[in-house]
C-alpha positions, -999 to 999 in steps of 0.1 A, spaced: 450 -131 -593 419 -120 -575 393 -143 -560 358 -135 -545 338 -159 -527 305 -174 -536 286 -198 -511 323 -202 -494 337 -213 -529 366 -188 -540 360 -184 -577 385 -164 -598 376 -130 -603 369 -117 -641 397 -94 -652 403 -76 -686 427 -84 -705 457 -60 -705 461 -39 -738 488 -52 -761 523 -36 -761 524 -1 -783 486 -1 -792 464 30 -786 449 15 -757 482 8 -739 497 43 -744 463 56 -727 467 35 -701 505 42 -698 492 84 -697 464 80 -672 487 62 -650 511 89 -652 485 119 -646 474 96 -619 505 92 -597 507 130 -604 477 143 -586 487 119 -563 521 129 -555 500 169 -554 472 156 -536 502 147 -508 520 177 -514 493 198 -507 485 178 -473 519 180 -461 520 216 -464 486 222 -449 503 205 -415 532 216 -411 512 250 -414 490 241 -388 519 232 -364 538 263 -370 512 284 -367 502 268 -336 538 267 -329 535 307 -330 505 307 -306 526 291 -281 536 313 -254 574 313 -247 564 313 -205 565 273 -200 538 273 -171 514 295 -198 520 267 -225 504 246 -195 476 256 -195 451 241 -217 454 250 -253 463 290 -243 468 308 -276 486 342 -275 478 364 -305 495 393 -294 513 409 -266 484 420 -249 457 393 -261 453 352 -250 428 327 -247 428 295 -233 412 267 -211 406 269 -176 436 277 -161 440 263 -124 447 289 -89 489 283 -97 486 289 -133 464 320 -124 494 335 -106 513 323 -138 490 350 -156 497 374 -135 534 372 -135 533 373 -174 514 406 -171 481 397 -175 460 425 -159 422 414 -169 406 379 -171 380 373 -189 355 338 -181 331 332 -204 317 293 -198 296 285 -165 306 281 -128 289 246 -127 318 229 -154 335 208 -143 369 222 -140 355 255 -134 373 272 -102 343 282 -77 359 309 -66 380 321 -93 367 357 -93 383 361 -54 414 341 -67 419 368 -102 412 395 -82 431 387 -51 460 386 -77 455 423 -86 440 411 -121 402 426 -131 377 397 -134 348 397 -161 319 367 -159 303 368 -189 283 335 -190 278 321 -225 256 289 -234 274 264 -252 245 253 -269 230 291 -273 258 314 -278 239 350 -279 249 381 -302 246 397 -268 272 374 -257 297 383 -276 290 420 -275 291 418 -239 327 406 -242 336 429 -269 324 464 -251 345 450 -222 377 453 -244 366 481 -260 362 499 -223 399 495 -222 418 478 -255 452 484 -239 445 460 -213 461 427 -216 438 403 -213 433 368 -210 395 354 -226 395 319 -213 362 292 -211 369 253 -207 387 242 -234 392 271 -254 365 266 -276 341 295 -270 371 316 -261 392 310 -298 355 316 -312 352 350 -299 390 358 -302 382 353 -338 356 380 -339 369 400 -319 400 403 -340 384 399 -374 355 427 -368 379 451 -344 416 445 -351 412 444 -386 430 407 -385 421 388 -420 398 361 -420 420 336 -433 444 346 -405 422 346 -377 405 310 -388 438 297 -387 445 305 -355 410 289 -342 416 260 -357 447 252 -344 420 241 -312 384 231 -333 365 239 -364 335 252 -350 303 234 -350 269 242 -368 258 266 -340 291 282 -335 293 286 -374 263 302 -376 270 328 -348 296 334 -365 283 340 -398 260 365 -385 280 386 -367 305 391 -394 280 397 -418 262 423 -394 295 438 -393 297 442 -430 329 412 -428 325 380 -454 337 349 -440 348 338 -474 387 336 -479 410 313 -496 414 278 -485 390 286 -457 366 255 -447 337 262 -429 320 228 -425 303 226 -393 321 200 -368 305 174 -343 325 190 -316 312 194 -281 324 218 -252 
């Protein structure tokens, strides 16, 4: 029996009587309970499938190289393009050893874990270095096109795009892959979502750039509800 408290006294809560067996009301209650259980099972199956899919997608994007896998949120989209958070000086050497020829950095050098002389480190390792400072709170279309232009000038050059935690970089990777490489929106978004769900500022930028390039953000199963993620 259920109780509720009123002025410190435990008083039995009202419970409606159960329907008499074999009545229409009783049969209806059984039917509703069965249908409710089925819906719960279907929902749990869908959630489990989504979790497994996300895990498999993340695993597919993980590099075989253990040192590269140690870089924050490293995601390898193809044999010539990857994005990540901030590598350490030692990890930049592993990036070079993995055949990367170009590093593009799209955050600010005053970030807490940024490498002040990253340009010298990367160039010293024989890789090209491009810095496009993108304001986390105010990313612009010009920022993206500056990145895309650099990519298009040498599209076959093996490139690592990075920021601090791979939030900016996965957003730009999503856009570049959809707009310039014709990767399906659902696939590119699932890859981006292994790192984060864009907040309102970044979602609006993504929508604007997709529309400008004749692409739709709509896709089966895509949820664009803004997150409250920070940098």
